[in-house]
MARNUVO-488226 format. One record per residue: residue number from 1; residue in one letter; x, y, z of N, C-alpha, C, O, CB in turn. Coordinates in pm, 1 decimal. Atoms other than C-alpha are relative to their C-alpha. Glycine has a CB too. Layout:
// MARNUVO-488226
NODE torke seba      n_u      n_v      n_w     ca_u     ca_v     ca_w      c_u      c_v      c_w      o_u      o_v      o_w     cb_u     cb_v     cb_w
NODE   NUM    A        X        Y        Z        X        Y        Z        X        Y        Z        X        Y        Z        X        Y        Z
...
// end
This chain:
// MARNUVO-488226
NODE torke seba      n_u      n_v      n_w     ca_u     ca_v     ca_w      c_u      c_v      c_w      o_u      o_v      o_w     cb_u     cb_v     cb_w
NODE     1    M    136.7    -32.5    -43.2   2718.0  -1205.2   3738.4    -68.2   -152.2     15.0    -58.2   -242.9    -67.6    -81.9    106.1   -117.8
NODE     2    S     58.4    144.6    -20.8   2525.8  -1505.7   3890.1   -136.0     23.0    -49.2   -195.2    129.7    -32.8      1.7    -61.3    160.9
NODE     3    L    135.6      8.5     53.0   2203.4  -1597.8   3724.2    -77.0    -72.6     95.6    -49.7   -185.2    137.1     -8.3    -65.0   -135.2
NODE     4    I    118.3     68.0    -96.8   1895.2  -1657.3   3954.8   -120.4    -11.5    -64.1   -190.7     87.5    -84.2    -33.9     79.8    129.4
NODE     5    I    125.4     51.8     64.6   1613.4  -1848.1   3786.7   -114.4     15.9     84.3   -121.1    -43.7    191.8     10.0   -142.7    -36.1
NODE     6    T    130.8    -20.7    -90.2   1278.1  -1735.8   3920.8   -115.1   -106.8    -46.3   -195.2   -165.2     26.7    -62.6    165.2    -19.0
NODE     7    G    114.3     79.0     58.9   1064.6  -1931.3   3659.0   -102.4     90.4    -72.9   -188.5     48.4   -150.2    -74.2    -80.2    113.3
NODE     8    D     53.2    -95.0     86.0    930.5  -1606.8   3536.8     77.3     56.5   -102.6    180.6    120.5    -82.9    -43.5     93.9     67.0
NODE     9    L    -82.3    -11.5    122.5   1025.4  -1569.3   3170.2     41.1    146.9    -25.7    148.2    173.0    -80.5    -78.7    -55.9   -123.3
NODE    10    T    -17.4   -144.3      6.5   1001.4  -1187.3   3176.4    116.8     52.4     86.1    198.1    136.7     48.1   -127.7     66.6     42.7
NODE    11    K   -124.2    -39.1    -94.9   1240.8  -1155.5   3477.2    119.6    -61.1    -47.7    224.9     -1.2    -69.6    -17.0    -45.4    151.0
NODE    12    D   -133.6     69.3     40.5   1469.1  -1431.3   3371.1     71.6     35.4   -129.8    194.5     31.6   -135.4    -23.5   -142.7     -9.3
NODE    13    A    -54.0    -42.5    128.8   1522.9  -1320.5   3012.8     66.7    142.0      4.0    162.1    169.4    -68.8   -112.9     -1.3   -103.5
NODE    14    A    -67.3   -120.5    -17.4   1597.2   -961.9   3130.3    146.2    -26.9     69.6    230.3     62.7     62.2    -92.4     95.6     85.5
NODE    15    Q   -123.0     21.0    -80.9   1892.7  -1113.8   3338.1     98.9    -44.5   -113.9    218.4    -16.4   -104.5    -18.4   -116.1    127.4
NODE    16    I    -98.7     83.4    110.8   2052.2  -1294.7   3031.1     64.0    108.7    -81.3     -4.9    194.5   -136.4    -88.2   -111.5   -112.7
NODE    17    E    -56.3    -79.2     86.7   2325.0  -1109.6   2853.6     13.6    -73.7   -142.1     28.2   -195.6   -152.3    127.5     45.1     58.1
NODE    18    Y     -9.8     34.2    150.5   2342.3  -1135.4   2460.7    117.6     44.2    -69.0    173.0    146.2    -28.3   -110.5     56.0    -74.2
NODE    19    F   -124.7    -33.0     87.0   2629.5  -1118.7   2208.5    -61.8     83.1    -94.9   -149.0     44.6   -172.8     80.3   -126.4    -70.4
NODE    20    D     41.2   -115.4    120.8   2581.2   -782.5   2000.4    111.2    -16.4   -108.2    224.5     30.5    -96.9      0.9    178.6     60.7
NODE    21    Q   -121.5     -4.7    100.3   2774.4   -856.5   1700.2     39.3    127.7    -74.7    143.1    136.8   -140.2    -24.9    -96.2   -105.9
NODE    22    S    -21.2   -122.8     62.1   2746.5   -509.8   1577.4    119.8     77.0     81.1    193.5    164.4     35.4   -138.7     81.4     -2.9
NODE    23    K   -124.3    -86.0    -84.2   2990.8   -401.6   1874.4    139.6    -65.5    -46.9    243.6     -3.2    -25.8    -13.6    -18.1    190.6
NODE    24    V   -139.3     64.8     54.1   3271.7   -638.2   1719.8      1.8     16.2   -144.6     99.4    -37.6   -197.0     18.4   -162.4     33.7
NODE    25    G    -21.6    -32.7    110.7   3215.2   -530.8   1385.3    -70.1    -98.0   -116.3    -74.0    -69.0   -235.8    135.5     11.7     -1.1
NODE    26    I     85.8     76.3     92.0   3010.8   -813.2   1229.8   -138.0     52.1    -36.8   -233.6     67.6     39.2    -18.4   -127.0     55.0
NODE    27    P    134.5    -54.3     41.9   2746.1   -680.0   1007.1   -115.1    -83.3     -4.5    -96.3   -203.4    -24.1      7.5     51.4   -122.9
NODE    28    F    122.4     58.0     12.6   2388.2   -777.1   1005.2    -29.1    -36.9   -146.4     17.4     43.5   -227.3   -100.7     89.2     55.6
NODE    29    N     39.9      9.2    132.9   2258.5   -917.9    679.6   -108.5     70.0    -32.2   -217.1     26.8      6.4    -20.0   -119.7    -35.8
NODE    30    T    107.3    -78.4     45.3   2048.2   -650.7    527.1    -77.8      3.4   -124.5   -170.1     76.3   -160.9     37.1    100.0      8.1
NODE    31    G     70.6     36.9    136.1   1980.3   -813.0    193.2   -127.2    -56.4     19.8   -169.6    -96.2    128.3     77.8    -99.4    -83.9
NODE    32    R    155.4     62.1    -12.0   1630.4   -934.3    104.6     43.5   -160.4     19.3    153.0   -208.6     -9.6   -116.0     31.0   -164.6
NODE    33    K     21.8    128.8      0.9   1543.8  -1288.6    176.2    -46.3    -58.8   -113.2   -145.9    -14.3   -170.2    -71.8    -27.4     88.0
NODE    34    F     66.8     61.1    102.8   1507.2  -1529.3    -90.3   -119.2    -89.7      8.5   -135.6   -148.0    115.7     83.4    -60.9    -55.5
NODE    35    T    116.5     67.6    -25.2   1193.9  -1704.7   -144.1     45.3   -161.0    -21.6    158.5   -184.3    -64.1   -122.7     56.7   -101.2
NODE    36    Q    -24.2    150.9     19.5   1189.5  -2104.0   -160.4     34.1    -29.8   -146.9    138.2    -89.6   -174.0   -130.5    -86.5     42.6
NODE    37    A    -25.4     23.8    142.1   1173.9  -2122.1   -533.2    131.1     69.2    -39.2    194.3      8.3   -125.5   -119.3     51.9    -87.8
NODE    38    E   -125.2    -71.2     24.1   1482.1  -1873.3   -554.2     82.5    -95.6     27.7    148.1   -145.8    -63.5     28.4    124.0     75.2
NODE    39    R    -85.2     62.3    -61.0   1663.4  -2077.7   -326.4      9.2   -149.0    -75.5    116.0   -209.0    -88.1    -36.9      4.6    146.0
NODE    40    R      8.5    149.9     65.7   1573.1  -2412.3   -501.8     71.4     22.1   -120.0    151.1    -65.0   -155.0   -156.8    -63.8    -33.6
NODE    41    L    -53.6    -33.9    139.5   1681.7  -2244.1   -837.9    150.2     22.5     14.2    225.8    -18.9    -73.7    -71.8    133.6    -64.2
NODE    42    F   -106.6    -32.7     -7.5   1985.5  -2123.4   -706.4     92.9   -128.7     37.2    203.1   -143.9    -15.6     -2.4    107.2     81.7
NODE    43    T    -62.8    133.4    -30.0   2086.8  -2478.3   -542.3     20.3    -84.8   -116.9    123.0   -151.9   -127.2    -81.2    -76.3     95.6
NODE    44    A      3.0     95.2    122.7   2008.9  -2659.5   -874.3    103.1     76.0    -80.1    127.6     10.5   -181.4   -156.2    -20.1    -82.2
NODE    45    S   -110.3    -54.0     91.8   2279.8  -2438.4  -1042.7    135.0     49.4     69.1    230.9    105.9     16.4    -58.5    120.7    -78.8
NODE    46    S   -123.7    -11.6    -62.6   2519.2  -2413.8   -781.1    144.3    -26.7    -36.0    234.1     53.8    -11.2    -15.1    -57.6     84.0
NODE    47    T    -99.3     69.8     52.8   2783.1  -2638.2   -935.2     -8.7    -28.2   -164.0   -118.1    -55.2   -213.5      3.1   -122.0     78.5
NODE    48    P     11.4     27.8    137.2   2853.1  -2688.6  -1298.0    -70.6   -135.4    -25.9   -153.7   -152.3   -115.1    135.6      2.8    -61.5
NODE    49    V     43.0    137.2     21.2   2785.0  -3063.8  -1250.4   -175.2      2.3     41.1   -261.5    -51.5    -28.1    103.0   -111.0    106.4
NODE    50    D    143.8     -4.1    -28.1   2444.2  -2992.2  -1070.1    -75.2     81.8   -120.3   -182.6     36.8   -160.4    -24.7     71.2    147.7
NODE    51    Y     71.6    -63.0    100.4   2344.5  -2743.3  -1341.8    -27.1   -103.5   -116.4   -136.1   -129.3   -167.2     77.2    124.5    -47.2
NODE    52    L     14.2     85.6    134.9   2417.4  -2981.8  -1621.6    -96.2   -119.5     38.2   -182.9   -148.4    -44.2    156.9    -62.7    -59.3
NODE    53    L     93.8    110.5    -47.6   2233.6  -3271.2  -1438.7   -153.9     61.2      4.2   -250.9     -4.2    -34.1     49.7    -55.4    157.4
NODE    54    N    145.5    -58.4    -21.2   1926.9  -3035.8  -1368.5    -47.7     42.2   -138.3   -169.2     47.6   -156.8     -4.7    133.7    106.4
NODE    55    V     37.0    -68.1    143.9   1919.0  -2897.5  -1741.5    -46.0   -150.8    -48.5   -164.8   -165.7    -77.0    149.6     92.1   -106.2
NODE    56    I      1.3    131.7     72.2   1935.8  -3259.9  -1869.7   -140.7    -58.2     73.1   -229.5    -83.2     -8.4    156.0   -103.2     26.9
NODE    57    S    111.2     62.5    -80.7   1660.9  -3397.9  -1619.1   -116.4    100.1    -21.7   -229.0     54.7     -1.3     38.9    -20.7    164.8
NODE    58    G    115.1    -71.9      7.6   1440.3  -3092.6  -1688.0    -32.7     74.2    130.0   -126.1    154.3    132.0   -105.6    -87.8    -38.6
NODE    59    R     27.3    -55.9   -142.6   1445.4  -2984.0  -1320.5     25.7    159.5      7.4    -33.3    224.4     93.8    100.9    -77.1    110.7
NODE    60    M    -21.3   -146.8     20.2   1583.4  -2612.8  -1426.9   -129.7     67.4    -65.6   -167.0    181.1    -36.8    130.5     23.6    -95.4
NODE    61    K    114.3    -79.2     68.1   1272.6  -2553.8  -1656.0    -88.4    -22.4    104.9   -162.2     75.0    119.8    -56.7    -47.9   -151.1
NODE    62    M    134.8     21.0    -91.5   1030.5  -2677.1  -1390.0     34.8    103.0    137.0    -61.0    163.0    185.7    -23.7   -193.8     54.6
NODE    63    L    -39.3    -95.2    -90.7   1215.7  -2463.4  -1113.3    -30.4    136.7    -56.2   -102.9    201.3     19.5    142.2    -16.6     33.6
NODE    64    K     25.4   -101.9     63.1   1194.9  -2160.4  -1346.2   -143.0     34.8     -9.5   -190.6    144.8     18.6     55.6    -12.1   -110.4
NODE    65    Q    144.9     -7.9      0.8    837.7  -2229.2  -1401.8    -63.8     37.4    114.2   -154.5    120.3    107.9    -53.2   -112.5    -33.4
NODE    66    L     27.4    -17.4   -132.3    789.5  -2236.6  -1022.3     11.3    115.1     61.6    -68.6    156.9    145.4     60.8    -71.0     61.5
NODE    67    L    -28.7   -130.6    -44.3    946.8  -1923.8   -961.8    -85.3     98.8    -75.1   -123.4    193.8     -6.7    145.0     30.2    -15.5
NODE    68    K     86.5    -79.5     60.8    734.8  -1747.4  -1230.8   -130.7    -21.8     54.2   -197.4     81.1     64.6      4.0    -16.7   -135.4
NODE    69    Y    130.4      5.9    -61.0    411.5  -1896.1  -1072.9     19.8     67.4    152.7    -73.4    138.0    191.2    -55.5   -162.8      2.5
NODE    70    E    -24.4    -52.6   -127.3    538.9  -1788.5   -728.2     -4.7    169.2    -23.9    -64.8    235.7     60.4    149.2    -61.6     59.7
NODE    71    K     26.3   -128.5     -1.8    562.5  -1432.4   -848.9   -130.3     54.9    -57.8   -169.3    167.6    -27.5     99.4     53.6    -56.9
NODE    72    I    127.4    -38.0     15.1    235.9  -1421.0  -1007.0   -100.5     -5.8    108.0   -186.8     80.6    124.2    -41.4    -64.3    -93.4
NODE    73    E     72.0      6.7   -129.0     79.3  -1547.8   -690.7     12.2    120.0    103.9    -83.4    166.6    165.9     46.7   -121.5     66.9
NODE    74    G    -46.7   -102.8    -86.9    261.1  -1284.9   -491.0    -64.1    139.3    -54.4    -90.6    228.4     26.4    164.1      0.6      2.4
NODE    75    E     55.2   -117.0     59.4    121.4  -1014.6   -723.8   -144.0     -7.4     21.6   -209.8     92.4     51.0     34.4     13.6   -146.0
NODE    76    K    153.3     13.8    -27.2   -221.9  -1142.8   -688.0    -38.9     25.8    106.9   -142.4     89.8    125.9    -53.4   -111.1    -16.1
NODE    77    E     39.6    -16.5   -149.7   -211.2  -1153.4   -322.3     19.0    154.5     39.6    -49.9    204.2    128.7     98.2   -100.0    101.2
NODE    78    Q    -33.7   -135.0    -23.8    -67.7   -794.7   -324.9   -142.5     85.9    -34.6   -192.6    170.4     39.6    135.3     43.1    -96.7
NODE    79    L    127.9    -79.8     24.7   -389.1   -671.5   -513.0   -102.7    -51.7     78.4   -193.4     26.5    106.8    -46.3     -0.1   -142.7
NODE    80    N    125.8     48.0    -91.2   -624.1   -896.4   -298.0     33.0     91.9    132.2    -68.9    139.2    182.6     -3.3   -191.4     38.4
NODE    81    R    -20.8    -81.1   -106.4   -463.7   -693.7     -2.5    -21.2    127.6      3.6    -58.6    189.6    103.1    100.8     -9.2     33.0
NODE    82    M     27.9   -133.7     30.3   -486.0   -378.3   -157.9   -158.3     44.6      6.9   -203.4    146.9     58.3     56.5     22.8   -137.2
NODE    83    F    156.8    -27.8     16.0   -860.6   -393.6   -221.9    -81.7   -100.3     48.3    -50.9   -218.3     31.2    -43.5     18.2   -140.0
NODE    84    E    102.8     83.7    -45.1  -1155.3   -541.7    -64.5    -78.4    -56.1    -93.9    -86.3     -5.4   -205.9    -76.5     59.6     81.1
NODE    85    K     81.9     72.4     91.0  -1384.6   -783.9   -215.0   -109.9     80.1    -44.1   -153.8     70.7   -158.7    -48.2   -121.7     56.8
NODE    86    D    109.5    -77.6     24.5  -1655.1   -540.4   -189.9     17.3     95.3   -129.9    -73.3    125.8   -207.5    -26.3     77.8    124.9
NODE    87    F    -46.8    -98.4    123.8  -1466.9   -309.4   -450.3     -5.7    -61.7   -118.0    -45.0      0.0   -216.9    141.8     53.1      7.1
NODE    88    F      5.4     89.3    132.0  -1439.2   -593.1   -707.3   -140.3    -24.0    -22.2   -181.0    -30.5   -138.2     79.6   -144.9      9.4
NODE    89    V    135.1     44.4     39.5  -1802.6   -677.0   -660.1   -100.5    102.6    -29.8   -196.0     86.3   -105.6    -53.7    -80.3    100.4
NODE    90    R     91.9   -114.0     23.1  -1962.2   -336.0   -637.3     41.4    100.1   -113.0    -31.7    133.7   -206.2    -12.9     76.8    129.1
NODE    91    E    -51.3    -94.7    108.2  -1731.0    -95.1   -834.7     31.1    -51.8   -114.5      0.6     16.1   -212.6    108.3     67.1     33.1
NODE    92    L    -47.6     51.0    124.1  -1589.0   -320.8  -1095.5   -125.0    -99.9    -64.8   -119.3   -137.4   -181.9    147.6    -83.3     29.3
NODE    93    E     94.5    107.0     40.7  -1908.6   -561.4  -1120.3     67.6   -124.6    -40.6     37.7   -180.4   -146.2    -86.1     45.0   -111.9
NODE    94    I    -40.4    147.2     34.2  -1708.1   -879.9  -1112.9    -68.3    -73.8    112.0    -61.1    -41.2    230.5    170.5    -31.0     -4.0
NODE    95    P     41.8     77.5   -127.4  -1893.1  -1146.1   -927.7    112.4    -77.5     67.8    211.7   -126.0     13.5   -111.4   -102.1    -34.0
NODE    96    E    -81.4     45.8    -90.0  -1736.8  -1272.2   -628.3     82.1   -119.6    -12.6    198.5   -119.6     27.2    -64.1    -10.5     92.8
NODE    97    E    -47.0    116.9     37.7  -1669.3  -1624.0   -739.0     97.1     24.5   -113.3    169.9    -71.6   -137.9   -108.3    -89.4    -33.2
NODE    98    L    -91.8     -2.0     95.2  -1463.8  -1490.7  -1020.9     93.6     92.7     16.2    161.5    122.3    -82.1    -50.1     11.7   -111.4
NODE    99    I   -119.1   -110.1    -44.6  -1230.7  -1231.6   -851.2    135.9    -54.6    -24.3    220.7     13.7    -81.6     -4.5     39.9    163.5
NODE   100    D   -141.3     62.8     38.1   -929.5  -1470.5   -871.7     33.5    -10.5   -127.0    145.5     12.4   -172.5     18.1   -127.3     43.3
NODE   101    N    -22.2      6.5    150.7   -992.9  -1530.6  -1224.9     21.8    119.6    -51.0    108.3    121.7   -138.5   -106.2    -55.8    -74.3
NODE   102    F    -34.5   -117.4     35.2   -999.2  -1169.1  -1278.5    129.2     47.0     16.9    196.1     95.6    -74.3    -71.4     71.2     49.8
NODE   103    L   -160.3    -49.4    -38.2   -670.9  -1087.0  -1101.6    103.5    -53.1   -101.9    186.9     11.4   -165.4     52.7    -61.4    156.3
NODE   104    Y    -88.2     59.3     93.6   -505.5  -1338.6  -1297.9     -7.0     66.6   -161.5     89.7    100.4   -229.6    -38.1   -156.4      2.5
NODE   105    Y     15.9    -61.3    132.8   -654.7  -1204.7  -1624.3     75.7    134.2    -18.5    137.2    163.8   -120.9   -147.1     22.5    -25.9
NODE   106    C    -76.4   -108.7      1.1   -515.6   -872.3  -1517.1    134.7     -3.3     11.2    202.9     87.8    -35.6    -36.4     69.4     80.2
NODE   107    L   -146.5      5.4    -17.3   -181.1   -985.5  -1425.8     74.0    -52.5   -141.0    195.1    -73.8   -146.5     33.4   -102.5    128.6
NODE   108    D    -52.9     33.6    124.4   -134.8  -1087.0  -1791.0     62.8     90.6    -86.5    137.4     71.6   -182.6    -86.4    -49.2    -64.0
NODE   109    F    -35.2   -145.3     69.9    -89.6   -728.7  -1885.4    123.1     58.3     91.6    120.3     61.5    214.6   -147.9    120.0      3.0
NODE   110    A   -112.7    -68.0    -55.6    248.7   -559.5  -1815.8     -5.5    125.4     98.1     72.1    153.1    189.5     68.7     37.0   -105.9
NODE   111    E     29.8   -122.0    -63.4     91.0   -238.4  -1702.1    -26.8    -19.1    145.3     -4.7     74.9    221.7   -112.7     64.3    -64.8
NODE   112    V     60.2     62.4   -154.5    -35.7   -418.4  -1363.4    145.5     27.7     84.0    146.4     87.3    191.7    -57.3   -210.8     -0.8
NODE   113    N   -124.8      4.6    -94.1    346.9   -443.1  -1245.4     31.5    142.7     38.1     71.3    165.6    152.3    133.1    -69.3    -71.7
NODE   114    A    -39.3   -131.8    -46.6    402.9    -72.3  -1247.3   -116.3     91.1     80.3    -91.8    196.4    139.2     48.2     75.6   -127.1
NODE   115    S    125.2    -54.3    -80.6     60.1     24.1  -1094.6    -27.3    -67.1    114.7   -123.7    -19.1    174.3   -124.2     -3.7    -73.9
NODE   116    L      3.2     70.5   -123.0     87.9   -222.3   -796.2     13.6    113.0    101.8    -69.6    136.4    189.5    113.7   -112.8     11.3
NODE   117    G    -28.1    -80.9   -115.1    236.3     35.4   -598.5    -66.9    116.7     21.4    -57.0    163.6    134.8    120.2     31.3      3.2
NODE   118    E     86.9   -101.7     -2.4      8.6    320.1   -665.2   -148.8    -19.7     -9.2   -200.0    -43.1   -118.7     36.2     75.2    -92.0
NODE   119    P    132.8     49.9     -0.4   -354.5    260.0   -549.6   -104.1     68.0   -101.3   -208.2     12.4   -136.1    -48.4     13.5    138.0
NODE   120    L     96.7    -81.1     92.5   -516.6    530.2   -784.6     28.5    -61.9   -135.8    -58.4   -104.0   -212.1     27.3    171.5     -0.5
NODE   121    E    -23.6     78.3    138.6   -335.2    388.9  -1080.9    -46.7   -118.8     -7.5   -103.9   -156.1   -109.9    131.2    -19.1    -37.0
NODE   122    A     56.9    126.6     27.1   -420.6     53.6   -995.6   -135.9      4.1    -14.0   -178.5    -69.5   -103.0     30.2    -91.0     93.9
NODE   123    I    142.6    -24.3     27.1   -786.2    150.0   -971.7    -41.5     24.8   -143.7   -124.9    -40.2   -206.6    -42.3    113.2     77.1
NODE   124    E     24.1    -36.5    142.7   -781.2    315.1  -1300.5     21.2   -135.7   -103.7    -53.8   -171.2   -194.7    109.8    126.4    -39.5
NODE   125    F    -39.6    127.3     85.8   -603.6     -5.3  -1448.5   -110.6   -115.7     17.1   -152.8   -183.2    -76.8    152.7    -61.2     50.8
NODE   126    L     99.9    112.4    -17.8   -855.2   -246.1  -1277.9   -139.8     40.6    -68.3   -216.7    -40.8   -119.3    -21.6    -31.5    162.2
NODE   127    K    142.8    -51.1     72.3  -1156.7    -27.3  -1412.0     10.0    -56.2   -146.3    -72.8   -132.6   -195.9    -19.3    185.3     -5.8
NODE   128    K    -21.7     32.2    137.8  -1024.5    -73.0  -1751.9    -21.0   -130.2    -54.9    -93.9   -165.8   -147.5    117.9     28.2    -28.1
NODE   129    Q      6.7    151.4     27.3   -956.3   -434.9  -1742.1   -131.9    -58.4     26.6   -171.2   -150.7    -44.8    100.2    -76.3     84.2
NODE   130    A    118.6     80.3    -36.2  -1286.6   -523.5  -1572.8    -78.0     35.7   -118.5   -142.1    -59.5   -163.1    -73.2     33.5    145.8
NODE   131    N     92.0    -22.3    104.7  -1468.3   -364.3  -1854.4     34.6   -120.1   -130.8    -46.5   -195.2   -185.0     19.2    169.0    -48.7
NODE   132    E    -41.3    111.5    112.5  -1271.3   -585.2  -2119.1    -32.1   -127.9     56.3    -94.1   -211.0    -10.1    161.2     -1.7    -42.6
NODE   133    Y     42.8    147.3    -48.4  -1301.4   -886.7  -1874.4   -146.3    -34.3     12.5   -178.6   -153.1     11.4     55.7    -26.9    137.8
NODE   134    R    131.8     33.9     -2.2  -1672.1   -858.6  -1847.8    -51.4     -3.2   -137.0   -158.3    -61.3   -155.8    -74.2     88.5     83.0
NODE   135    L     37.3     20.9    153.3  -1706.2   -834.4  -2225.4     43.3   -132.7    -49.3    -31.4   -202.7   -117.7     67.8    109.2    -94.6
NODE   136    S    -64.0    131.6     50.9  -1467.1  -1137.6  -2288.2    -92.5   -114.6     78.1   -130.1   -214.2     16.3    180.4    -11.1     42.5
NODE   137    M     89.8    109.8    -60.6  -1678.4  -1344.4  -2031.0   -138.7     10.1    -11.4   -214.8    -78.5     27.5     20.4    -12.9    134.6
NODE   138    K    168.9     -4.3     52.3  -2023.4  -1221.5  -2148.3    -58.7     14.6    129.2   -156.0    -57.9    150.1    -71.9   -150.3    -86.6
NODE   139    L     81.5    -25.6   -122.2  -2125.5  -1100.6  -1800.4    -75.2    113.2    -14.3   -160.6    133.1     72.1     77.2     13.6    119.8
NODE   140    D    103.6   -122.1     19.1  -2289.8   -768.4  -1943.1   -109.8    -37.8    -73.1   -199.0     43.6    -97.1     56.7    121.8    -72.4
// end
């Protein structure tokens, strides 16, 4: 088949044949993608020499802390996406400038991990934590 280039990408792209790896039995990668911190930690421990050098230098400890921080940030962002700022301000009576601080406070408790997937359970958990947070911050 001869390829005639017109300059219109939609027409030109439709003419191009592509290699479908599934037709020849090469499977697609269906596993989850690692985060940057997970890739760094894996690389730092990929060989015994790398692992030993990174333990001695303290890099392994730093990378594990980075992975922990990345997980906490992901959970905080998930809660931010799940609820509007209005919910925190009106329903939970948390001042807008303290919402992130309140979410970090909530993430210290193990129950939040289980309730992140269920909005109703998350609401109940956040209401309970909001009362304790307001008392500890003397907002009432």
